[in-house]
C-alpha positions, 0 to 999 in steps of 0.5 A: 487516529490515536490507537493502532493495532499491533501486528506480530507478523505482517505477512501472515496478517496481510495474506488473503483478499482485501477491498481497496478504496483509494483517493488521489489528490493533486495538491498543486492542481486540485484534481482528484481521482479514485481507485476502487478494486481488490488486492489479493495477497497470495503465497509466493514461491520461496516465501513471502506474498505476491500482492496483485491489485486490480480495479478501476481508476477514475481521474477527471471523470475518465474511468479505466482499468488499473492494476499493479503487482508488488512482492512482499518478501520476509524482512530482515527482522521476524514479522517484517516485510521487504516490499519490492516492485514486480521486477524486484527493485526495492520499494520500502520496508514494512514493520507493523509490530506497533500498528504504525510504520513510516517508510520513504521511497526516493523516486528520481527527484521526488520523495514518496513518504508512506504512513501505514496504520492498522485499525484492527484485524480487518482494516488498515490504511496507507497514506502516501505523500509524494513531493518534489519537482514532478509531483505533489500528491496525496494518496490515501488507501483504505483496505478492508478484509474480504472473508471467504 
């Protein structure tokens, strides 16, 4: 993809409900999985957004419910976000003012490198490459805005 869609304020852009389609590939072992569900970004007391994701994760033919919660807080610069895990631990920064952003998150000895790209007002993607002694994964997530 050569063109990205700049976002002046990431929190305002993400607010609302998104359909989620994620593929997970284990690059070392060849196994593949898929998550399908929804993400709701709703206002958080004190500012920011609560990111609540829920759906079905299918891994090696076994489907089970899956969910996660993140906090998207106002970032250090206008229009950016400070993304945190549900318990408040730091995850990564997010700046989509150019329509594209790369973030790193060290997790034990593994490194998560995420690329965030915005295609237009209703579509964005994350690609996380996870590498290290414990993991060798590629997670690609497509988000499509759901209108009321």
